[in-house]
C-alpha positions, 0 to 999 in steps of 0.5 A: 250713492249706495242703491239698498238691495234689501227689498229691491227687485232684481230679474236675472237671465241665465239665472240657472248655472254659471255667473247667473247662479252665485250671482241669485244667491248673492243677491239673495243674501242681501234680502233682494226679491228674484225672477230667476230666468233660463231656458231649463225650468227644473234647473232654475227651480233649483236654484229658487230653492237654494235662494229662498233657503238664504231667505229670498222671495223667489219667481221663476220664468222659464225664458229663452231670451231670444223669444222677444215675446218672451222676454217681454211675459219674463217683464210682466211678471218681474212687475208682479214685484211692483217695480224692477231695480235691477234687470242683470242680463246675463245669458251667453253662449259660444260656438268654438272651431274654424270661422268656416268649419263651424256652420253658419247655424251656429254662429247666427245662433251664438250672434241672436244670443249674445246680442239680440237677446241682450237687445231682447232684455234691454228692450223690455227693461228700460221702457220700466226704467222710464216710467219709474225714473230710475233702474240698473240694467247689467250686462255681462259681456267678458273680456272677448268685448274688446280682444279678439277671439279667434276660433269664436270669431260669432261670440267675438262679433256678438260682445263687441257688438254688445259694448257698442249698444251697452255704448249706445244705450248709455248715450242715449239714457245720460239725461236720465240720472237714475238710469244705469247702464253697466258692463261686466268684463270677467276674464275665464270664470269657472263655470259650466259655459265651456263644457256646454258651449258647441264645439266644432273642433273636436278636440277637448276644451279648456281654458288658459290660467288663472280661471277665477271662482265665479263668485268673484264675479258675482260679488262684483256684479251685485256691487255694480247693483249698489254702485252703479257705473259704467264699467268694470273688469273682474280678474288682473288678466282681463286688465291686461289684456285689455291694455295689451289689445290697445296697445299693439290688437293684432299682435296680441290677436296673432298671438292668441291664435297661435298659442290656441292652434296649438292647445288644440294640436294638442288636446285629447280628441272628442266628437264635435257637438253643438252643446247648449246652442239650440237648447238647454244643455242635459246637465245644468252644470252647478256654480263652477266648471271644474276647470281651476286647478287646486295649484296657484298658477303665479306663472299665469301672471306672469304670462299676462304681463309677457304679453303685454311686452309684446305689445309694446314691442310690436309697437316699438317696432317688433311683431306684425303689423297692418301695412297699408293696401297698394292696388 
C-alpha cells in the first residue's frame, strides 16, 4: 500500500549536500514537511531555501550525529510537527589509505559516524515510531555493506556493521507491521563525498565509472518511503558486485585491492588530509561532485560482468582461495 508523502514529516540527516540534499528536494516536491540536519548550519540554510522555494515547510537543526543528545534534540525539534513519518539516516564519511598508515583516530571517527551515528538516529526515532505505531527508518549503507573495501578498512567495517544492525533491528520490530527498517545500497554516486573525505594516500582520489547522478539514489529513497521494503540497490554495478562477492569474496576483494593499488600508483600526488572527518567541509559542494564523465562508459558494464566471470572462475577453480589453517 502506497504511503502518502504530502504533509508527511521527513527527517534527513546529512542533508547539506549529495544524496541528502537531492532527497530533500524530491521530498519537497512531493509536499513533505522537512527537518534537515547536518553539521554545517549555513549549508543547511541554503538547502532549506531551495526546498521552501519548491513549496515545502522546512525546519533546520544543525546536528552532529555522533552526539546522542544532539540527535535526541533533533527528534524533539521534528516532533514540533506532531509526528515523524520518515527518518532518512544518511550521514557517512570515509578515510582512504593503507590501514596502518591511517591514524587510528581517523578509523575511530569513521566508525563513530557511519555506525554509532546511525545507532543514535535509530535510538531517537524508534521510540517515537513505537508510540505512534508507524514510521519508516531508511539507512543509507552502500556497496561497501556487502563487498569489502581495501584501503578504506574502517569504512567497510562500518558498512558491514550497519547492515547487521539493520537486520537485527528489522527482526526486533517484525511484530510492528507499520514500522519499517529499510536499507539502501547504492553504487558510486557523483557526490562531493570523495572530495570531502579523509585522504591518507597522498594521491588524488576518484571512483571508477559508471558513476551515477545522486538524484537517482534520491528517487529510489523517496520511492522506498512510499513503498517500504527491506532493501534496495541503486545501479547495475551494485547488483553485479553483490553477486560476485557472494560467489567468491576472496577473489573479488583481491581484485579490488589490485585495481586500487594500480590506480593509486598512477594518480597525481596531493597533500594528505583529514577531510571532513572531524569538522564540516569548508565548501559544502552541493549535490554533485563532478566525478561523471560526459562520455558514456559501456565498457564499465562489460568490466563489471568480467568481475562476475572472474568470481565464477574462482569458484570453479581458478583464482586465489582460502586455505585451511594447519598448525
